[in-house]
Structures are given as C-alpha cells and as structure tokens.
C-alpha positions as CSV (number, residue, x, y, z in Angstrom):
1,M,-16.6,-9.7,-25.6
2,C,-12.8,-9.0,-25.8
3,K,-12.0,-6.8,-22.8
4,R,-9.5,-4.0,-23.0
5,V,-7.0,-4.4,-20.1
6,V,-4.4,-2.2,-18.5
7,I,-1.9,-3.6,-16.0
8,Y,-0.7,-1.7,-12.9
9,A,2.5,-2.7,-11.3
10,R,4.4,-1.3,-8.3
11,Y,7.2,-2.1,-5.9
12,S,7.6,-0.2,-2.6
13,T,11.0,1.2,-2.1
14,D,14.4,1.6,-3.9
15,Q,15.7,-1.1,-1.5
16,Q,13.4,-3.7,-3.2
17,N,14.3,-5.5,-6.3
18,P,13.2,-3.6,-9.4
19,A,12.9,-7.0,-11.2
20,S,9.7,-7.5,-9.3
21,I,8.1,-5.0,-11.7
22,E,9.1,-7.3,-14.6
23,T,7.6,-10.3,-12.8
24,Q,4.3,-8.5,-12.2
25,L,4.1,-7.4,-15.9
26,D,5.0,-10.8,-17.2
27,L,2.4,-12.6,-15.0
28,G,-0.2,-10.0,-15.9
29,T,0.5,-10.2,-19.6
30,S,0.2,-14.0,-19.5
31,F,-3.1,-13.7,-17.6
32,V,-4.5,-11.4,-20.2
33,L,-3.4,-13.6,-23.2
34,E,-4.9,-16.7,-21.6
35,R,-8.3,-15.1,-21.5
36,G,-8.1,-13.7,-25.0
37,W,-8.3,-10.1,-23.8
38,T,-6.4,-7.2,-25.3
39,L,-3.6,-5.5,-23.4
40,C,-3.8,-1.8,-24.0
41,E,-1.1,-0.3,-21.7
42,T,0.9,-0.9,-18.6
43,F,1.4,1.6,-15.7
44,V,4.3,1.4,-13.3
45,D,5.3,3.1,-10.0
46,A,8.8,2.2,-9.0
47,G,10.0,2.8,-5.4
48,V,6.7,4.3,-4.2
49,S,4.9,3.4,-1.0
50,G,1.5,1.7,-1.3
51,A,0.3,4.0,1.4
52,S,0.6,7.0,-1.1
53,F,-2.1,8.0,-3.6
54,E,-1.7,11.5,-5.2
55,T,2.1,11.1,-5.4
56,R,2.0,7.9,-7.5
57,P,2.2,9.0,-11.2
58,G,1.6,5.6,-12.6
59,L,-1.6,5.1,-10.6
60,Q,-2.8,8.6,-11.4
61,A,-2.2,8.0,-15.1
62,A,-4.2,4.7,-14.9
63,L,-7.1,6.4,-13.2
64,K,-7.0,9.2,-15.8
65,G,-7.5,6.5,-18.5
66,A,-10.4,5.1,-16.5
67,R,-12.1,8.5,-16.5
68,Q,-11.7,8.6,-20.3
69,G,-13.1,5.1,-20.8
70,A,-9.8,3.9,-22.3
71,F,-10.1,0.3,-20.9
72,D,-12.5,-2.2,-19.3
73,V,-10.3,-3.9,-16.7
74,L,-7.6,-2.7,-14.4
75,L,-5.4,-5.7,-13.6
76,C,-2.9,-6.0,-10.7
77,L,-0.8,-9.0,-9.5
78,T,-2.2,-8.6,-5.9
79,L,-4.3,-6.0,-4.2
80,D,-1.4,-4.7,-2.1
81,R,0.2,-3.6,-5.3
82,L,-2.7,-1.3,-5.9
83,S,-2.8,0.2,-2.4
84,R,-2.1,-0.6,1.3
85,D,-4.5,2.1,2.5
86,L,-8.1,1.4,3.2
87,E,-9.3,4.9,2.2
88,H,-7.3,4.9,-1.0
89,S,-8.4,1.4,-2.0
90,A,-12.1,2.3,-1.5
91,K,-11.6,5.5,-3.5
92,V,-10.0,3.6,-6.4
93,L,-12.8,1.0,-6.5
94,K,-15.5,3.6,-6.4
95,L,-14.0,5.5,-9.3
96,L,-13.7,2.3,-11.3
97,H,-17.3,1.2,-10.6
98,F,-18.6,4.6,-11.5
99,H,-16.9,4.3,-15.0
100,E,-18.0,0.6,-15.2
101,I,-14.5,-0.7,-15.1
102,E,-13.7,-4.0,-13.4
103,L,-10.8,-4.5,-11.0
104,W,-9.0,-7.9,-11.3
105,T,-6.0,-9.6,-9.7
106,V,-3.8,-12.3,-11.2
107,H,-3.5,-13.9,-7.8
108,G,-7.3,-14.2,-7.3
109,S,-8.0,-15.0,-10.9
110,S,-11.3,-13.1,-10.6
111,Q,-13.0,-9.7,-10.3
112,V,-12.4,-8.0,-6.9
113,S,-15.6,-7.2,-4.9
114,S,-16.0,-4.3,-2.5
115,M,-15.9,-6.7,0.5
116,E,-12.7,-8.4,-0.6
117,L,-11.1,-5.0,-1.3
118,G,-12.1,-3.7,2.1
119,L,-10.9,-6.8,4.0
120,R,-7.6,-6.9,2.3
121,A,-7.0,-3.2,2.7
122,V,-7.6,-3.5,6.4
123,L,-5.1,-6.4,6.7
124,N,-2.5,-4.6,4.5
125,S,-2.8,-1.5,6.7
126,E,-2.4,-3.5,9.9
127,M,0.6,-5.2,8.4
128,L,2.2,-1.9,7.6
129,E,1.7,-0.7,11.2
130,Q,3.3,-3.9,12.5
131,V,6.3,-3.5,10.2
132,R,6.8,0.1,11.3
133,Y,6.6,-0.9,15.0
134,R,9.0,-3.8,14.6
135,T,11.4,-1.7,12.6
136,R,11.4,1.2,15.1
137,E,11.7,-1.1,18.1
138,G,14.6,-3.0,16.4
139,M,16.4,0.3,15.8
140,K,15.9,1.3,19.5
141,T,17.5,-2.0,20.5
142,V,20.5,-1.3,18.3
143,A,20.9,2.2,19.8
144,K,20.7,0.8,23.4
145,K,23.6,-1.5,22.6
146,G,25.7,1.5,21.6
147,R,25.4,1.0,17.9
148,V,24.1,3.5,15.3
149,P,20.7,2.7,13.8
150,G,19.8,4.2,10.4
151,G,22.0,5.6,7.7
152,I,25.6,6.9,7.6
153,C,26.0,10.5,8.6
154,Y,28.9,12.7,7.3
155,G,32.1,12.0,9.1
156,Y,31.7,8.2,9.5
157,S,31.9,5.0,7.5
158,I,30.6,1.5,8.1
159,K,32.7,-0.7,10.3
160,R,32.5,-4.2,9.0
161,V,32.6,-6.8,11.7
162,L,31.1,-10.3,11.6
163,G,29.2,-11.8,14.6
164,A,29.5,-15.3,16.0
165,D,26.9,-16.4,13.5
166,G,28.9,-15.1,10.6
167,E,26.4,-12.3,9.9
168,P,27.6,-8.6,9.8
169,I,26.9,-6.7,13.0
170,R,24.7,-3.7,12.1
171,G,25.3,-0.2,13.3
172,L,29.1,-0.2,13.8
173,R,30.9,2.9,12.6
174,D,34.5,4.1,12.0
175,I,35.5,7.7,11.8
176,N,36.3,8.9,8.2
177,A,39.5,10.8,8.8
178,D,39.1,13.1,5.8
179,E,35.5,14.0,6.6
180,A,36.4,14.4,10.3
181,C,38.9,17.1,9.4
182,V,36.2,18.9,7.4
183,I,33.8,18.8,10.4
184,V,36.4,20.2,12.8
185,W,37.2,22.9,10.3
186,I,33.5,23.8,10.0
187,Y,33.2,24.1,13.8
188,E,36.2,26.3,14.0
189,Q,35.0,28.6,11.2
190,Y,31.6,28.9,12.8
191,A,33.2,29.6,16.3
192,K,35.3,32.3,14.6
193,G,32.1,34.1,13.4
194,F,31.6,32.8,9.9
195,S,28.0,32.0,9.0
196,P,26.9,28.6,7.7
197,D,26.3,30.0,4.2
198,A,29.8,31.6,4.1
199,I,31.3,28.3,5.3
200,A,29.4,26.3,2.7
201,E,30.7,28.8,0.0
202,K,34.3,28.3,1.1
203,L,34.0,24.5,1.0
204,N,32.5,24.6,-2.5
205,K,35.3,26.8,-3.7
206,K,37.8,24.4,-2.3
207,G,36.1,21.5,-4.1
208,V,35.2,19.7,-0.9
209,V,32.4,17.2,-1.6
210,G,29.4,17.5,0.8
211,P,27.1,14.9,2.4
212,R,25.6,12.5,-0.2
213,G,28.1,13.7,-2.7
214,L,26.3,17.0,-3.2
215,A,27.5,20.6,-3.0
216,W,27.5,22.2,0.4
217,R,24.6,24.3,1.5
218,G,24.3,26.5,4.5
219,T,21.3,24.6,5.7
220,A,23.2,21.3,5.8
221,I,25.6,22.9,8.3
222,R,23.0,25.0,10.2
223,G,20.4,22.3,10.6
224,H,17.9,22.6,13.4
225,R,19.2,22.9,17.0
226,R,16.2,21.3,18.8
227,R,15.9,18.5,16.3
228,G,19.6,17.7,16.4
229,T,20.0,18.0,12.6
230,G,22.8,19.5,10.7
231,I,26.6,19.4,11.1
232,L,26.6,21.9,14.0
233,N,24.0,19.9,16.0
234,N,25.0,16.3,15.6
235,E,25.9,15.1,19.1
236,L,27.6,12.0,17.6
237,Y,30.5,14.3,16.9
238,I,31.1,14.5,20.6
239,G,30.7,10.8,21.1
240,R,27.1,10.9,22.2
241,L,24.4,9.0,20.3
242,V,20.9,10.4,20.7
243,F,18.1,8.3,19.1
244,N,14.3,8.5,19.0
245,R,14.5,12.3,19.2
246,L,11.9,12.5,16.5
247,A,8.6,10.7,15.7
248,Y,7.4,10.6,12.1
249,R,3.9,10.7,10.7
250,K,2.6,10.9,7.2
251,N,0.4,14.0,6.5
252,P,-2.7,12.6,4.9
253,V,-3.1,15.7,2.8
254,S,0.4,16.2,1.5
255,E,1.4,12.6,1.8
256,R,4.8,13.7,3.1
257,R,6.4,12.6,6.3
258,V,6.2,15.1,9.2
259,S,8.6,14.9,12.1
260,R,7.6,15.8,15.6
261,L,9.8,16.1,18.7
262,N,9.5,13.3,21.2
263,L,9.6,14.0,25.0
264,P,13.2,14.0,26.4
265,E,12.4,10.9,28.5
266,Q,11.7,9.0,25.3
267,H,15.2,9.7,23.9
268,I,17.8,6.9,23.9
269,V,21.2,8.3,24.8
270,Q,24.4,6.3,24.7
271,E,28.0,7.5,25.1
272,I,30.3,6.2,22.4
273,P,33.7,7.9,23.0
274,A,35.4,6.1,20.1
275,L,33.2,8.1,17.7
276,R,34.2,11.6,19.0
277,I,35.4,14.0,16.4
278,V,34.9,17.4,18.0
279,S,36.3,18.4,21.4
280,D,34.1,19.6,24.3
281,T,35.8,23.0,24.2
282,L,35.0,23.5,20.5
283,W,31.5,22.2,20.9
284,K,30.7,24.6,23.7
285,R,32.1,27.5,21.7
286,V,29.7,26.6,18.9
287,K,26.7,26.2,21.2
288,R,27.4,29.7,22.8
289,R,27.5,31.3,19.4
290,Q,24.3,29.5,18.3
291,A,22.5,30.7,21.4
292,S,23.4,34.3,20.6
293,T,22.9,34.3,16.8
294,N,19.9,34.7,14.6
295,H,20.8,33.9,11.0
296,R,17.5,34.9,9.4
297,G,15.6,37.0,11.7
298,K,13.1,34.3,12.8
299,G,15.9,32.3,14.4
300,E,17.9,29.5,13.0
301,D,15.5,26.9,14.6
302,A,13.1,28.0,11.9
303,I,15.5,26.8,9.1
304,R,14.8,23.3,7.9
305,L,17.4,20.9,6.7
306,T,15.1,20.2,3.7
307,D,16.3,23.5,2.3
308,K,19.3,21.4,1.1
309,F,17.1,19.2,-1.0
310,N,14.2,21.5,-1.9
311,P,14.7,24.6,-4.0
312,P,13.6,27.9,-2.4
313,R,9.9,28.6,-2.9
314,K,8.6,31.8,-4.4
315,P,7.2,34.2,-1.8
316,K,3.5,33.8,-1.3
317,A,1.0,36.6,-1.6
318,E,0.2,38.3,1.6
319,G,-2.4,36.4,3.6
320,V,-1.7,33.1,1.9
321,R,-0.6,30.4,4.5
322,S,1.6,27.4,3.8
323,H,0.4,24.1,5.0
324,S,3.6,22.1,4.4
325,A,5.2,20.8,7.6
326,Y,7.7,18.3,6.2
327,D,11.0,18.1,7.9
328,H,13.9,15.9,6.7
329,S,16.4,14.8,9.3
330,Q,18.7,12.0,10.1
331,A,17.3,8.9,11.7
332,R,17.4,10.1,15.3
C-alpha cells in the first residue's frame, strides 16, 4: 500500500536558524521517497514554541487534514518538533489514532507508540524546565554583577567590550544621547501636567521614532507603576537596575505568558550611576504627580503596556467577563 504522507516541521524561536525548517523538510522528503510513499503536503510553524498547541497554525492545519482523512501518516524529524508538552503530545496521538493515522519520525525510522510518545514528552518537558531555570539564574547572575540582562530598553545601546577570553561581555550598556534627551523631555512634560497620551501625540507630530521603531503610544510612556514598566517607571533612568520584579507563567488556556509580581525580597537591585539619565529631582516630581493622578478612572496601574502592541478591544456586553491576563513588560 502506498501511504499518503504529510510532513510537519517546526523551529522554536526567531533566534534559531530558519534553515532548520529546510533541513527537516529535506530529510522528511528523502524518508518518504525511500519508502515509495506519496508526499501530499508539508506544514510548517516558524518561530513557535513546542509548548504551544492552539497557537500553532501549521499543526492545527495538519490536524484538520487528519480529521478529513487527507493522509495516512504524519511525519516529523523528531518528536520534540511535534510537541514538548505531555498533554499536547497525548492529545495529538489520540486524535491520529482515532482517525487511523500513523505518527512516524525520521529519527526513529518507525511508527511512534503511545509509550514512546509519553516518555519522550516527559523528557522534553523536563528539559524545557531546566533550560528556563538555567536561563533565569544566569540572568540573575548578570544583574548581580551590575550588568543589564535581557533586551535593550529605550535610551540605551549595547556597549561592546571583550573579556579576557576574547568573548563579548554581555549586559553592558551605553546611554544613547538622542534618546536620553527624549526621555528627559517626556519626564519634564509629564511633570508640567501633560498626559502620556498628549506627550505621545507631540512626539509623533515631531517625527520622533518611538521604542522598537514604532510610533509613540501613551501606554508606552504610562506603563505600570508597580510592575516598573513604561518610560515613566523605568528605574534604570535614575541609575538603578531592578531585576526579577516579575515572574512569568504560561496560561494553559490562552497559551499566553502571564506576569506576576515577585516579593520585594526576591528583587535584585543594583546601583549603576553611569546609566543615569533622569535627575532625582525630576524623578520625584513625576512620582508625586503619578501618585495624585488617575488617567482613566480605574487608575493608571490598570493600564497595561500591551496596549502599545494590541489594538483596543471592542467593549464586551454587560456581564461578560474577560479571562485574558497577559502583560507584556521588559525583562525585569
């Protein structure tokens, strides 16, 4: 019997090499041809975590084809390309079995059993947890040494210095003079009584490019006081690095990261005077105004930095509750 085959390929993040997709497809295609099977279609998810399920369009399209009986074999290079989550792996295999579709891997050169899938999913899940732990602890070490872990925030640029081993020292920053002037201007405008939305409008009219090369939004300036997000709350501007302010978990329903405040004693605080942009006097003026101002009735702490990236949602009907708890913030 000539089996109808589809190939599923995935690589995890946009930091990984997209060429890995080509490698997975090439090896999968050769595997199919060697067995005299028929390759029907390929499905790809680029830059998507293996711990996701509903948010992977390529995987969902492949499973839709399975429900329609469009193929006999779902082929992956390795099982971790299919999923790194035990629950999701079991869900995929159950669906395939129900529709009498076989799951194969190029690496194993055989059909995947329920036992193999379960064992590998557990190992993959544990590996993910270990990677997360090592990454977070590594970032804490960088912060304790007075360097900035994570990405570049507005007002700074990477300072390129090589260590004794010839490798670049991570986490060093220089002040970006042009952006620093914009930050001071924003603080002065806010202290004078202008709202974040009005300040953003002024900046856009002047043609000043905002963070990440985007237009300015009031939410990028306002941020969230307790979470330390937004231009007006970034303590690095007064030469103080605060890291581990937030902990992140993935909501199993929405598959989106949710940030939660850590206890103050878990914060890592380091003074870095060389990175100061805003004076103590101006900072205190802004904090006094923030404490006495409600920008939207419910308090500006209710405003999420994600408003900068997500379009406003339509008002829900009375009695309908929102379950989204996602909050985007700098790595702090």
